[in-house]
C-alpha positions in Angstrom: 50.2 0.7 152.5 47.1 2.9 152.4 46.7 5.9 150.1 47.5 8.6 152.8 50.8 6.8 153.7 51.7 6.6 150.0 50.9 10.2 149.5 53.1 11.2 152.4 55.9 9.0 151.2 55.7 10.4 147.6 55.8 13.9 149.1 58.7 13.1 151.1 60.6 12.0 148.0 59.9 15.4 146.4 57.1 14.3 144.1 54.1 16.6 143.6 50.7 15.2 142.8 47.9 17.1 141.2 44.4 16.0 140.0 43.5 16.9 136.5 40.0 16.8 134.9 38.9 13.2 133.9 40.2 11.6 137.0 43.8 12.0 135.8 46.6 12.1 138.4 49.6 14.2 137.4 52.9 13.3 139.1 56.0 15.4 138.8 58.9 15.3 138.4 58.4 12.1 136.5 62.0 11.2 136.5 61.8 10.5 140.2 59.2 7.7 139.5 60.4 4.1 139.8 58.4 1.3 138.2 57.5 0.2 141.7 56.1 3.7 142.6 54.2 3.8 139.3 52.5 0.5 140.1 51.7 1.7 143.8 50.3 5.0 142.4 48.1 3.1 139.9 46.9 0.8 142.6 46.1 3.6 145.0 44.9 6.2 142.4 41.2 6.5 143.7 42.4 7.0 147.2 45.1 9.5 146.1 42.6 11.5 144.0 40.2 11.6 147.1 42.9 12.8 149.3 43.8 15.5 146.8 40.2 16.6 146.1 38.2 16.2 149.3 38.6 17.5 152.9 39.7 14.8 155.3 41.2 14.3 158.7 44.7 12.9 158.6 46.2 10.4 161.0 47.3 13.1 163.4 43.7 14.4 163.7 44.3 17.4 161.5 41.8 18.9 159.1 43.2 19.0 155.6 41.3 21.0 153.0 43.3 20.7 149.7 43.4 23.8 147.6 42.3 21.4 144.7 39.0 20.6 146.6 35.6 22.0 145.7 35.5 25.7 146.4 32.7 25.3 148.7 35.1 24.0 151.3 37.4 27.0 150.9 36.3 28.9 154.1 39.2 31.3 153.5 37.6 32.5 150.2 34.0 32.6 151.1 33.1 29.0 151.3 31.2 27.2 154.0 32.4 27.4 157.6 34.9 25.0 159.1 32.2 23.8 161.3 30.0 22.8 158.3 32.9 20.9 156.8 33.6 19.1 160.1 30.0 18.2 160.4 30.1 16.7 156.9 33.2 14.7 157.9 31.5 13.4 161.0 34.6 14.1 163.2 35.0 13.4 166.9 34.3 16.0 169.5 38.1 16.2 170.2 38.8 17.1 166.5 35.8 19.5 166.5 37.1 21.5 169.5 40.5 21.8 167.9 39.1 23.9 165.0 36.1 25.7 166.2 34.3 27.2 169.3 30.9 26.4 167.8 29.1 23.8 170.0 29.8 20.3 168.9 27.7 19.2 165.8 26.2 22.7 165.5 26.7 24.7 162.2 26.9 28.4 162.1 
């Protein structure tokens, strides 16, 4: 299982994950955690933190910009353009066209 699959499974089970300073991963409600889930979370912690704090393209080709990511990616709050983020991620032309009319690879 990879980090993205685990994150999806945890969310489906009603668990909420949030990054905290110092590379801490907070999971709630903790009473839903089994020892198996705790072990999986520990094993995949770096990947889970990355998914929660960095823009990425999910398995369906969707751009995910977590609210817990660096504010520079928050285009809705004066951050860089979506095109700039897509270029950083090195997305395919297909994904690029889904999110912007800017010519492929160009940044506004």
